[in-house]
N, C-alpha and C positions, 0 to 999 in steps of 0.2 A: 482473471486472477487465479493463480495456483492455489490449491488447496493447501492451508498451513499445516495439516497433519501429514500430508504428503513430505513437506519439507522436513518436518520433525522427525518423520520415520525413516526417510530414505535420501537424505541429504546429497551424499555422494554420487549417487546415481542421478540425482536431478542436476547436480552440478556438471556431470559428465555429458548428460544430453544436453544441457545449454551451451557447453562448450563447442557443440556441431554447429550452433547458430553464432558462434563468435561472441558470446554473451559470457563474461567472467562474474560468477556468483562468488560473492565474499561470504564463504561459509564459515570462516572464524567469526566474523562480525555476527552473523546471523545465529550461530551457536552461542556466542557470548550474551546477546541481547535475549535470547530464548531462555538461557539459564537465569539471567537476572530477573527475566519476567516471573518465571516459576518460584525463585526465591521471594521475591517481592509479593507474589500472589499468595504464597503459603504464609509468610508472615502477617500479611493483612487479614488473611483469614483467622490466624491465631489471635491477632488483637481483636478482632470483631467477637471471637468467642470468648475471650477473656472480659471484653466490655459487657457481654450478654451475662456473663456470671456474676460479675460484680454488681451488675443492675439488679438481678434476683436477689443478691446479697443486702442490697439496699432496701429493697423491698421487704425482705423479712425482718431486717433491724428496725426498720420505722413501724413495721406491724407490731413488734414487741415494745416499741417505745424507746428504743435505744438510739443513741447519737451515731449517725451515719455519715459524718462530715468527713471522716478520713477516707471512707471509701468513696465517697462522691468525689474527693480531690483526686483519688487514683483514677476513677472513670474519666474525669476531666483531662487528666494527663495522658491517658491511653487515647481519648479522643483527638488530642493535637498529634500524637503520634500517627494514629490512624489516617488522619487528613494528610500529613505529609508522604506517608507510605502510599496511599490512595493517588495523590499527585503524581508521585515517582513513577508508579505503575501506570498510569495513563499516559504519561510521557512516553515510557518505553513501548507500551503498546502501540501508540501512534508512530514511532519510529520504525517498528516491526512492520505495521500495516503499510507505512509508506515503502518500505524495502520490498516488500510482498507485491505491491501494486507495480513495482518498476520491473519486474521479472517478466521476460516474455513467456508465451506459451511454450510447452515443451514440443519439439518435433516428434512425430511418429517414428518407430523404431526403422521402418521401411523407406525414409526418406533417404535419398543420395546426399552424401556430403560432399560439397565442393568448394573451391577455393573463393569464388565469387558467383554473382548472378549468371554468368555466362556457362557454368557448369549445370544450369538447371536443364531438367528433362521435362520435355512436353508430354503429358501424359495423353491427353486428348485434345481435340478440337471441336467446337462446335459451330456448324455453318462456315461460310467461307467470308473473309472481309470484303466488304463492298469496294468496288474500283471507282474512285472519281475522275473526272477529267480536268479538275484542278487541284491545287496542291492544298492538302489539307491542313488547316491550323489547329493549334492547340489552345486550350481556354486562356492562356496568358496572352496569346497574340489576339486572340477575338476581345478579350475582356478589357486589355489596356485602353484602347481608344474610347471604349465605352465609360471609363471612369474607375475601374478596378486598380487599385494601387497597392501592388504586391511588395515594392521595396520598403514603403513606411511601415506596413502591416509586419514585415519580418524584423525591421529595426525595433519596433515597440513590443512585440510579443513572440517573437520567434517565427521558425518556419510554420508553413500552412495557415497563416492568417492573412487576410487581405482587408483594406480598407475601400469602403465604397464612397466614391465622390460624385458630384454633379446629380445627373438626371437618375442614374441608377441608385443613388443613395436615397432619393426622393420616392423611388419605386416601391 
């Protein structure tokens, strides 16, 4: 996950670096949500401060033996506003969190930019690939006869999920 501070401080640079990965960051939406979050957070803090101030006033009035019901009604009204504001703030923070979690990592500045994976540059290779006297099979070809059901898994929950059936499920 990218640092939210980096997004707040240098959004255009992040957007440009993500464009090299063919990822389009909705900077306008992020800015709108961030501004709304700031306003709601400031408003919530102001309401909390006002409620605390009124709570002290209630204590002082009760200490003097005065009627504090009007101030208590104000505190109750502020409590309702505070609850609504806190719920909205939580929803916006969740939306921002979801948005930030969907952003891929930033590429290094020295990474070459190409149109697709064919433009990738091999930096180094460790060892040599083994040569086999038979045709090498991938996990799909090996797993399907054993009970790995890739098609149903992809239908139910999307790519990169597999159902286990038969003996492999009992394993």
